[in-house]
Steps between C-alpha positions, in 0.01 A plus 500: 500500500788727576662429166177565323478840688167393650638603843631843413351760733319230705531340838570138500660212700673179437673222711713651773820347342438686175374845628841668485564370160162609366555854646845517343406371156179706473554832678166634361328255712419544875574169675291452817674284758356277771152460350322193365367672174453840349214614282574817290224587266458194281849345575521262796820340623567254778806425715515133412308172457315502838424865477360433150226299678428804708485715185268263325264499800523883510400521133221243559370708783507813298308335215263273687505616859678384811251219558597321183874563572448352852331194354793443258755556772317252729497235223876567446568482879667840497436823682183677372674831430842654551503842352788628295617817636208551741485382865450121543168570671212321327242369741494180286860445604496649844222292641595151355772412755275254693423128485123501509384324182136606545597865534728466192203363303280797611777737412515333147132580462541850626810560286315387178173672578581803719285729288191294562270491807627209705263418787673343799244217489608416146875504589438287810288245315778460234742369762229321721524712814269741674521872444628541858766240457615646164521846643703373807735289281545766235579762757740275688690407172509848333428758771192607290141410460399365156316831423799711600727286287271548200479875559883520511526327170240731351692799636832374362348440152323840505831677594664315210232620260524853634877488445428413129280800467153372579255734684399418842145425389612255229761336730245455770250339258764276350573356838139431590416811708188715448696827461805703582363595835501132600863475384590798724329339796699184467826695451419703827419177699828331387702808583335514843553123557873526421555804727 
């Protein structure tokens, strides 16, 4: 890509062993170090083979939403999402470090359908437990209720859309919320919960 001048004036990355050489050979390129992947307009580059998987999941999430990317990642038995040059902070990744299979199965459903109304009774029936048991198990495993987990996924996806130029109203509707006011309410609740 550098030889074809496709990287001129762009940010990019490559394997850490080759970053110095890439910067030396193509000085019109801005090599970004210590990241998994970089997306600069329509050119995307990754830092190696494993980070290429992260990049592929990122592109899949951009095109088809994070639920589909999470489904593919789960089938591949890899992390649901590791962002390129952003913080490694996706709720899909943060709240999976537990061993409760029933909770993982409910998370799979929420990851894939977070824009839909997901009644607690339906989620509980899917894994064959009571609503109370599911809420208790889910909270113990993740630190969140199923509803709050879903709302965080909605908020993350809405923020992603807003960062790509969507209006607050269209981002809210795209993640299954009634309007931008509801999106603001969820953001305020999350900010309060974190502080």
